[in-house]
N, C-alpha and C positions, 0 to 999 in steps of 0.2 A: 283801842290799843294805844299804847304809849309810843311816841316816836323817839327812839333812842339816839337818833342822829344829833339831837339837841343836847343830850347828856354827854355824848362823846365829842365834845368840842375840841379836845386836844389831839384827836386823830386827824392826821394830815391827808390820808388817802381815803377814798370811798370803799376800798376793799374790805376793811375791818367792819364798816357799817353794813356792807352788803352781806357779809358772812353772818353778822348778827341778825339781820332781817331774815336771811334764809333759815337760820336755826329757829327763829321765832315762828316763821311760817310753817316749818315742819312740826314744831311743837303744838301749834294751835290747830292745824289741819290734819296732821298725821302724815306718815310717809305713804308712798304708793304701796298698795297691797300686791304681794307676790302670789302666784297661784299655789305655792306650797304652804302659805300661811293659813292658819285656821281662821275662817271667816267669822265675823262678829255675829252673823245670823245664826250660826250653829251654836255659838256660846250663849246666845239669848234663849236657847231652848233648854238649857240646863237649869234645873231648879233645886235649891238646897232644901232638903226635907228635915234635917236636924241641925243643931248648932255644932260649931267646930269643937266646943269643949265637952260635948256629950260623949259618953262611953262608946256609943255606936254612931258613926257618922254615915249619913245616907244622902245621896243626891240622885236625881233622875234626869235623863236626857229624853225629851219628848220628840217623837217623830210622828207626824200626821200624814196619812196616806188615804185620801178620799174619805171613807167612813171609818177607817181604822186609826186608832191612836195607840202607838207602841211606846212603852216606857222601858228604857234601859236603865236599870237601877244599880248604882254603885253603893255597896255597903262595906264600910271599913271598921274593923274591930280596933279600937284605940286603947283597949285594956291589955294588961300583960297576960291575962288568962285566955285560954281557949274557950270560946263560947259554943255550946251545943244547943240544938233545937231552937235556933233563932227563927222567928216568924215575922213575916212582913204582911201586914193587913192593909188592904186597899178598899176604899169605899167610893161609890159614885154618887153624883147628885144629878137629878133630872132624869131624862130619858136615855140613860146610858146603861149598857150591860157589860159586866166584867167577864171576859173570856180568857181562859188559859190555853194558849196554843203551844204545844211542845215544839221545839225547833228541830 
């Protein structure tokens, strides 16, 4: 990191330097998490399935519970038209079975 106290030589008090160091510390380490904030672990479970510029945008939130993997899929129609009979196809790799459980 750069020590900005050498750059701010015309500052007579350490108060301005301390505020600058505090803001740099918050920027590099981040602020303290509040309980109401969305945790970064839940955001890391969201996977983008299509591109932002695609006519249909899709992303999936993955929740793993023991042997079950649950996908919450968000599908957004970005076209001005109403689309009907839209199909989402899922495929598995390896020793996985695709099960549809109605809620």
